[in-house]
N, C-alpha and C positions, 0 to 999 in steps of 0.2 A: 514509539520511535522518539530517541531523545532528540533535542533539539539540532545537536550536532550533525548526526546521522541524516537528519530530515533536511538539514541545510545542504549537506552534500547531495543528497538525492536530488534536490530542486535545482542546484547548480549543474549536477550532470543532465538533467532533463533539459535544462535552458540550452546546455552545450550541444546536445544532439538535436533539440529543436533548431538551433542555428544551422549545424551541418546538415541537416535534412533540408532545410530552406533554401540554402544555397547549392544543393545538389551534390555535396561531398559526400552524403551517406543516402542511402535508400532503405529504409526500414519497414518492414512487413509488420512488426509489433515490438513491444518490450514485455518481458517476463521479469518479475520481481519476486525472489523467494526470501521468506520471512523467517527463517528457523530461529525459534525461541521467543518470536514476538507473538503475544497472545491476542493483540487488537491490531488488524489491518487499517483501521479507519485513518490514522494519522498519514500513512502511506497514500491512501485513496486521497485524502483532502489534499495532499501536495500537488495533485494534477489540476487541482482547481484554484490554488492560491496565486499561480502566476500566468499572466495573461499570454505570453509565448508559449508556454508549456500547454495551457489550456486550448490554444488554437492548433498546436501541433498534434496532440494525441488525445485520446478519450481512454476511459476505462470501459472495457467490454465486459470482463468477469472478475470475479474475486472468488476464489477457491481456498476453501480452509480444510485442513486435514486435522484428524483428531487422534491423539494417541489412546487408542482402544484399551490398552492395559491399565491406564491411569485415569481415563477421563471421568469416571464415577466419582472417585475420590476428591479429584480436582474440582468437579461441580459442586460437591459437598461443601468445599471450602470457598466457593465463591461468595462475595458479599454483594454483587450486583443485584438489581431489583429484576426478578423474571418478567415483569410486566412491560420493561423498556425493551426497545429494539436493540439489537446489536449487543446484549449482554448474554454471557454464556452462564445462564441460571437455570 
């Protein structure tokens, strides 16, 4: 996620946290869909970067879907280290 989008996400989460704290909004959860993003880590990290967001929300699950038709081809192209967690190698 580029800095601009990540900044927008952080601002939106801050706004939601404030509205939830003031009672204007009651949320059961937040679902973020990342079409085209290969790495969900920057989005997950956003929930830990800001104290208000960290206090208002928690990451319960991260679900990744794989394009079954192209996944083997894409894995062959991957330059990540297969011994590191979080890489698709």
